[in-house]
C-alpha positions as CSV (number, residue, x, y, z in Angstrom):
1,F,95.9,123.7,123.4
2,D,94.4,124.1,120.0
3,A,93.4,121.2,117.7
4,L,94.0,121.0,114.0
5,S,91.5,119.7,111.5
6,Y,92.9,119.2,108.0
7,C,92.5,117.1,104.9
8,W,94.6,113.9,105.1
9,G,95.1,113.9,101.3
10,G,98.2,114.8,99.4
11,G,98.6,112.0,96.9
12,G,100.5,109.8,99.3
13,V,103.6,112.1,99.2
14,R,105.2,112.5,102.7
15,V,107.3,115.3,104.0
16,P,109.7,115.0,107.0
17,I,109.4,117.3,110.0
18,T,111.3,117.3,113.2
19,L,109.5,117.4,116.5
20,D,111.5,117.2,119.7
21,G,114.4,115.7,117.9
22,R,112.3,113.0,116.2
23,I,111.4,112.8,112.5
24,F,107.8,112.4,111.6
25,W,106.6,111.9,108.0
26,V,103.5,114.0,107.4
27,S,101.2,114.6,104.4
28,Q,101.8,117.7,102.2
29,S,98.6,119.1,103.5
30,L,99.7,118.9,107.1
31,F,103.1,120.2,106.2
32,A,101.5,123.3,104.6
33,A,99.3,123.9,107.6
34,L,102.2,123.7,110.0
35,R,104.3,126.1,107.9
36,R,101.4,128.6,107.9
37,L,100.7,128.2,111.6
38,R,104.2,128.1,112.8
39,K,105.8,131.1,114.6
40,P,109.4,130.2,115.4
41,D,109.6,132.5,118.4
42,V,106.3,131.5,120.0
43,K,105.4,128.2,121.8
44,Y,102.2,126.8,120.3
45,D,100.5,123.8,121.7
46,I,98.5,122.1,119.0
47,W,96.9,118.7,118.9
48,I,97.4,116.9,115.5
49,D,96.0,113.4,115.1
50,A,98.7,112.2,112.6
51,I,101.3,113.0,115.2
52,S,99.5,112.5,118.5
53,I,98.2,109.1,117.6
54,N,100.5,106.2,116.8
55,Q,99.2,105.5,113.3
56,S,100.9,102.0,113.1
57,D,99.3,100.7,116.4
58,L,95.8,99.7,115.5
59,K,94.7,99.2,119.1
60,E,95.9,102.6,120.2
61,K,94.4,104.2,117.1
62,A,91.0,102.6,117.9
63,V,91.0,103.9,121.5
64,Q,92.2,107.4,120.4
65,L,89.6,107.7,117.7
66,Q,86.9,107.3,120.4
67,L,88.5,110.3,122.3
68,M,88.7,112.7,119.4
69,Q,85.3,114.2,120.1
70,D,86.4,115.1,123.6
71,I,89.8,116.4,122.3
72,Y,88.1,118.8,119.9
73,R,85.5,119.8,122.5
74,T,88.1,120.6,125.2
75,A,90.5,122.4,122.8
76,N,90.8,126.2,123.2
77,K,89.9,126.4,119.5
78,T,90.0,124.2,116.4
79,V,92.0,125.4,113.5
80,V,90.7,124.2,110.2
81,W,93.1,123.9,107.3
82,L,91.5,123.7,103.8
83,G,94.8,124.1,102.0
């Protein structure tokens, strides 16, 4: 898998994406990164904190934040999106 590092900003505006039949609301910055990285005909495993971590569960979020160093270290590569 690859890991995505990006700016969480975007003025609070959220954009819907569909992932495995579920709707996720993401920042404009993340949406732009996904549009740029996506290749519709190629499977692409990418770790994205806003999607991989349940942002409304503070306990899970605290545990997952401790693991982020290992996640980025074990990723095949880290993709940086500056917008």
